[in-house]
C-alpha positions in Angstrom: 0.0 -0.1 0.1 2.8 2.6 1.0 4.2 2.1 -2.9 1.0 2.6 -4.3 1.0 5.8 -2.5 4.6 6.5 -3.2 4.0 5.9 -7.0 1.2 8.0 -6.9 3.2 11.0 -4.6 5.6 10.7 -8.0 2.5 11.5 -10.5 1.9 14.5 -8.8 5.8 15.6 -8.6 6.0 14.8 -12.0 3.0 17.0 -13.0 4.6 19.5 -10.8 7.7 19.7 -12.2 6.2 19.2 -16.1 4.9 22.5 -15.3 6.6 24.3 -13.1 10.0 23.7 -15.2 9.3 25.8 -18.1 7.2 28.1 -16.7 9.1 30.9 -15.1 7.4 30.4 -11.4 9.7 28.3 -9.6 9.7 24.2 -9.3 11.7 24.5 -5.9 8.4 26.7 -4.8 5.9 24.2 -5.5 7.5 21.6 -4.8 8.8 23.2 -1.0 4.2 23.2 -0.7 4.2 19.9 -2.1 6.7 18.5 0.5 4.6 19.6 3.0 1.8 17.5 1.8 3.0 14.5 -0.1 5.1 12.3 2.6 7.2 9.8 0.7 8.4 6.6 2.8 11.7 7.3 1.1 14.9 8.5 2.7 15.8 12.2 2.8 18.5 11.6 0.8 16.9 9.6 -2.1 14.4 12.7 -2.3 17.0 15.3 -2.3 18.0 13.7 -5.0 14.7 12.8 -6.4 13.7 16.5 -6.5 16.5 16.7 -8.9 16.9 13.8 -11.4 13.2 13.8 -12.0 14.1 16.8 -14.4 15.5 14.3 -16.8 12.0 13.7 -17.7 11.3 17.5 -18.5 15.2 17.4 -20.1 14.0 14.7 -22.6 10.7 16.3 -23.7 12.8 19.4 -25.4 14.7 17.0 -26.9 11.6 15.3 -28.6 10.0 18.4 -29.6 12.6 20.3 -31.1 15.4 17.8 -32.4 15.8 19.2 -35.8 16.2 22.1 -34.4 18.9 20.5 -31.8 20.7 17.9 -33.7 23.5 19.5 -36.1 24.6 16.5 -38.4 22.2 15.9 -42.0 21.6 12.8 -43.3 24.4 12.1 -45.5 21.6 10.1 -47.9 24.7 7.5 -48.0 27.3 9.5 -49.6 30.8 9.4 -48.0 31.4 13.0 -48.6 33.3 14.4 -45.5 32.2 15.0 -42.5 32.0 18.9 -43.0 29.4 19.1 -45.8 26.7 17.4 -43.4 27.4 19.4 -40.1 24.4 22.6 -40.1 26.8 24.6 -39.2 24.1 27.6 -38.0 22.7 24.8 -35.5 26.4 23.9 -34.4 26.9 27.6 -33.6 24.0 27.7 -31.5 24.9 25.2 -29.5 28.6 26.7 -29.0 26.2 29.4 -27.6 24.3 27.3 -25.3 28.2 26.2 -24.0 28.9 29.6 -23.3 25.7 30.2 -21.5 26.3 27.1 -19.2 29.6 28.4 -18.1 29.2 30.6 -15.2 26.3 28.0 -13.5 28.2 24.6 -14.3 31.7 26.2 -12.2 29.8 28.2 -9.3 27.3 25.5 -9.0 29.7 22.8 -9.1 31.6 24.7 -6.1 28.5 25.9 -4.2 25.6 23.1 -4.9 26.2 21.7 -1.3 26.8 24.9 0.5 24.0 26.3 -1.5 21.6 23.3 -0.2 22.3 24.2 3.5 22.4 27.6 3.2 19.7 28.8 1.1 17.0 25.5 0.7 13.9 27.1 3.1 11.0 28.5 2.7 12.0 32.1 3.6 14.6 32.3 0.8 12.2 31.0 -1.9 9.5 33.1 -1.2 11.4 36.2 -0.8 13.2 35.3 -4.3 9.7 34.2 -5.6 8.3 37.8 -4.9 11.6 39.7 -6.0 11.7 38.2 -9.4 7.6 38.4 -9.7 8.4 42.4 -8.9 11.0 42.0 -11.7 8.9 40.5 -14.6 6.3 42.7 -13.9 8.6 46.4 -13.8 10.5 44.5 -17.0 7.4 44.6 -19.0 6.3 47.9 -18.2 8.7 49.6 -20.3 8.6 50.4 -23.4 11.0 47.9 -25.7 11.7 46.7 -29.2 13.7 43.6 -28.8 16.6 43.1 -31.2 16.6 39.9 -31.7 13.6 37.7 -32.3 15.4 34.4 -33.7 17.6 31.9 -32.1 20.3 32.4 -35.5 20.6 35.7 -34.4 21.8 35.4 -30.6 25.6 36.9 -30.1 28.1 35.1 -27.6 27.6 38.5 -25.7 23.8 37.8 -25.3 24.5 34.5 -24.3 26.6 34.8 -21.7 24.4 37.8 -20.2 21.9 35.3 -20.2 23.9 32.4 -18.5 25.3 35.2 -16.0 21.6 35.6 -15.1 21.3 31.6 -14.7 23.7 31.6 -11.9 21.2 33.6 -10.0 19.0 30.4 -10.3 21.3 28.6 -8.2 19.4 30.1 -5.5 15.9 28.2 -4.4 12.9 29.7 -5.5 14.6 31.9 -8.2 13.7 30.1 -10.8 16.3 28.5 -14.3 13.9 29.6 -17.0 12.9 32.6 -14.9 16.1 33.9 -14.5 17.1 32.9 -17.9 14.3 34.8 -19.3 14.7 38.3 -17.4 18.0 37.9 -18.5 17.6 37.6 -22.3 14.5 40.1 -22.1 17.1 42.8 -20.5 19.4 42.0 -23.8 17.4 42.7 -26.0 15.4 39.1 -27.1 12.1 38.7 -28.0 9.5 37.0 -25.6 9.4 33.6 -27.5 13.4 33.9 -28.3 14.5 34.1 -25.1 11.8 31.7 -24.1 13.2 29.0 -27.0 16.8 29.7 -26.0 16.1 29.0 -22.0 14.5 25.9 -23.2 18.3 24.6 -24.9 20.2 26.2 -22.4 18.2 23.8 -19.8 19.8 20.5 -21.4 23.2 20.8 -20.6 22.6 22.7 -17.2 19.7 19.7 -16.1 21.5 17.1 -17.3 24.5 17.8 -15.2 22.4 19.0 -11.9 20.6 15.5 -12.4 24.0 13.2 -12.8 26.0 15.5 -10.0 23.0 14.6 -7.7 22.8 10.6 -8.7 26.6 10.6 -8.3 26.8 11.7 -4.9 23.5 9.7 -4.0 25.6 6.6 -5.2 29.1 7.9 -4.2 27.6 8.6 -0.6 26.2 5.0 0.0 22.6 5.0 -1.4 20.9 2.2 -2.5 17.8 2.0 -4.6 15.1 0.1 -3.6 12.7 -1.5 -6.1 9.9 1.5 -5.1 12.5 3.9 -5.5 13.4 2.8 -9.1 9.5 3.0 -9.9 8.8 6.2 -8.0 12.0 8.0 -10.5 10.3 6.1 -13.8 7.1 7.5 -13.2 8.1 10.8 -11.6 10.2 11.5 -14.9 7.4 9.9 -17.5 4.6 12.0 -16.2 7.2 15.5 -15.9 7.9 13.9 -19.9 4.6 14.1 -20.9 3.4 17.9 -18.9 6.5 19.3 -20.4 5.5 18.9 -23.3 1.9 20.2 -23.2 3.9 23.1 -20.6 6.0 24.3 -23.0 3.5 23.9 -26.0 1.4 26.3 -23.9 4.0 29.0 -23.1 5.4 29.2 -27.1 1.9 29.8 -28.0 1.0 32.3 -24.6 4.3 34.7 -25.7 3.1 35.0 -28.7 -0.1 37.1 -27.7 0.9 37.7 -23.9 3.4 39.1 -21.7 4.8 37.5 -19.0 3.2 40.3 -16.2 0.6 37.4 -15.0 3.6 35.3 -14.4 4.7 37.8 -12.0 1.7 38.0 -10.0 1.3 34.8 -9.7 5.1 34.5 -8.0 4.1 37.1 -5.8 0.9 35.6 -4.5 3.2 32.0 -4.2 5.6 34.2 -2.3 3.6 35.5 0.1 1.4 31.6 0.3 5.0 29.9 1.1 5.7 32.5 3.5 2.1 32.2 4.9 2.6 28.7 5.3 6.7 28.9 6.8 4.8 31.6 9.3 2.1 29.1 10.4 4.7 26.2 11.1 6.9 28.4 12.9 5.1 30.4 15.3 1.7 28.7 15.3 2.1 25.0 15.3 5.3 24.5 17.4 
């Protein structure tokens, strides 16, 4: 019976991950609220790893949806005329820019991962960052601006590095990786659609690396998977994959006609709720 309910909780976690990973509303903030209600029977070490590795399902959704835009090699039709003739160089240049954008977070993430989890993974920090970035979205969208970059191929290395610098801020829980990178993209001249799509692609190496790091740390620390834990992780990833496809399609359709202001107000409201739950647990239910 415990296994059944754990699998059911994994489904709910997968839905939360699939929606909140791509919309700029902070997956961590929603996970904190979910953890108040959804209590797994697994160890704390497994859950710390589970919250990150479940992102693999979300990553796979991006790869599947945008495979043609992401795969840099052409079909050679059976002719052996050299690899260079079968490389789509605009796609390769996009990958070079993605790598440039990943460098700041990769370096600091490896160095500060455990320290950030120990000092910043709490309700107050998450709530504050939800509210701060919610206000940022509202203020940015109120500025009159004309995007200078509307296509991925037009993104410069300078813009990629700026977005990468903003992604560093997403190491703080509650910031939202997609939220911070989208803000960075908007501030350096990208259109909403271009900033959103670049954020999706940027997530592939970043989230794969973070998931791999957590998995290695779990196993290196003596962690061993039970059948129930394997089942919960697989179910969570599969659900996150399916829901991510729907969430990405929604966001790309949404930004064609709307601003990010509604997400800003949602973040502020969610931050207030997270603070309220923390205050209730800290000062009332003691």
